[in-house]
C-alpha positions as CSV (number, residue, x, y, z in Angstrom):
1,M,0.1,-14.2,1.5
2,L,3.6,-12.9,1.0
3,Q,4.5,-13.6,4.7
4,G,3.2,-17.2,4.3
5,I,5.5,-17.8,1.4
6,V,8.5,-16.2,3.1
7,Y,8.1,-17.6,6.7
8,H,5.8,-20.7,6.5
9,K,6.4,-22.3,3.1
10,L,10.0,-21.1,2.9
11,L,9.8,-20.9,-0.9
12,P,13.0,-19.5,-2.5
13,F,12.3,-16.5,-4.8
14,D,14.1,-13.3,-5.8
15,T,11.4,-11.2,-7.5
16,V,7.8,-10.3,-6.7
17,L,5.5,-9.6,-9.6
18,M,2.3,-7.8,-8.8
19,D,-0.6,-5.9,-10.3
20,S,-0.8,-2.1,-10.0
21,W,-3.6,-2.5,-7.4
22,Y,-1.0,-3.7,-4.9
23,A,1.6,-1.0,-5.7
24,T,1.5,0.7,-2.3
25,N,4.3,2.3,-0.5
26,N,4.0,0.0,2.6
27,L,4.1,-3.2,0.5
28,M,7.0,-2.1,-1.7
29,Q,9.0,-1.1,1.5
30,Y,8.2,-4.5,3.0
31,I,9.5,-6.3,-0.1
32,E,12.6,-4.2,-0.1
33,A,13.2,-5.0,3.6
34,L,13.0,-8.7,2.6
35,G,15.9,-8.1,0.2
36,K,13.7,-8.9,-2.8
37,Y,13.1,-7.1,-6.1
38,Y,9.6,-6.2,-7.2
39,Y,8.0,-5.3,-10.6
40,C,4.6,-3.7,-10.9
41,P,3.0,-1.2,-13.3
42,L,2.1,2.1,-11.6
43,K,-1.2,3.9,-12.0
44,R,-1.0,7.5,-13.2
45,N,-2.1,8.9,-9.8
46,R,0.8,7.4,-7.9
47,L,3.6,9.7,-6.7
48,V,7.1,8.2,-7.1
49,T,10.5,9.4,-6.0
50,D,13.3,8.1,-8.2
51,Y,16.1,7.4,-5.8
52,S,18.5,6.2,-8.5
53,Q,19.0,9.8,-9.5
54,T,20.4,10.7,-6.1
55,I,23.1,8.0,-6.1
């Protein structure tokens, strides 16, 4: 779905809003590679590294 919006429909957007069900590492890395921002709630069982602390 996201690829269709980016490459086929060419809709302009800056941010991706998604449910916690879609909050996977691969999808978030793909969104970052597109140069977009994402917002999603995370489930308690997700492991997260806060890279902003290392900058």
